[in-house]
C-alpha angles and dihedrals in degrees: 000000000000144000126229115215117188112203107209123177123188095216120075128164095222104028114023114211090005094155086067098040109126116250117179091336097314136086111256094244088058091059089049092048092048095050090048090050091057088060121084092263116139091214137012123199136173114225113204146157097215133078091212091064093044089055093047094050091046089050092064091042099259130138117253129184122202112223136177118292088214098075115126093209146013090253092061088050089050090053094052093047091051090055092048089053090053097241120165129234094260094045118111125239128189115202109215111184116236093232095060101096091156098048111138111235086222092071092049088056091045097055094045091049091048092054092049097045094044098050087225122138096226135028138178139168140238141192128214115258115239100180126066092213088065090054091059095038110104090207090064108078114215127201137196118219124208122218089261091062092251124126118260098186143337123216145164088220121086102274132212092037112230103220090189087068093221090145087210130126087216094066094057132018105245116192126204113214113232115215101236119110139185120203141180106235089238088061091052090052091052093045096056092047094058123082116239110278122237089247092052091050094048096047097030090230120132096201090069088070090066096046088047086059096048098257113155110227115203113221135188140167109263111250092226131023116268112219117230118276122239112271104134141027090264092054088051095053090049095050092047090051093054094043095044090053092050092054 
C-alpha cells in the first residue's frame, strides 16, 4: 500500500503557472493526477503552495493539500503533505512530479513495489542511455548502480568515465536517472532534518544528501520508457501532440 503525492508549485522560471497550463482540454496537473490514480495507490493528493492550483484540482474532483510557500525543495513539501495526510513513519509515499503528464502508471507501481520488497528507505528508477549526446549533457543525470541494486553515485558528469575514450554508449552501460522516488515517511523526516551536503550543493542533486548520510537508495531499470516531463515550450508542444492524439 502506498500514497502518491504530487508536489505542484505555481511559479516556474521557464513556464510560469505550468501546473495549470491547458493540455488537450485539461490543466497539466489533472493529467498527472489521473495517471497517478490509475496506479495501485490507495490515495493521491496534490501538494501545492497556491490557491489557484487547489481550486483547479478540486474542480476536477481531486484532492489538494495547501502547504507552506517557504519550502526550499519539493521533498520538504512532500514531508509536510505526508504529515497533513496523517501518514505514519513506516508508510510508503511515491513522489510524482507535477510536470509529468505522460508518466506511465506502471512505473509508479514499480518504484513503490521495489521500495517495499527491498526493505530500503528510498527507491528510484533509471533507463539505459542510447545516445552519446545524453551522456555528455549535464541536464541528463547519470547514475552508477552497485551489484546489490543500490545507487553508488549520481552525477551530471559522464559516469562511469570511459578511459578508453571510445565516446560510445556501447562501450559502457550509461544509465539515466528518472526523477520518480518512493520513500518511507521516516526517511522524509530524516531528509528534511539534514543540511544540504557538499556533494548536493556541487551537483545540484538532492538525492546526494541521502547518499552522504549513508542511505541505501534502491534502483532498477524502468519497465517502460518514461516520456520527458514539461520543462520548456518544446516539451509542452510535444506533450500536447501526444495527448491530443490520444483524445
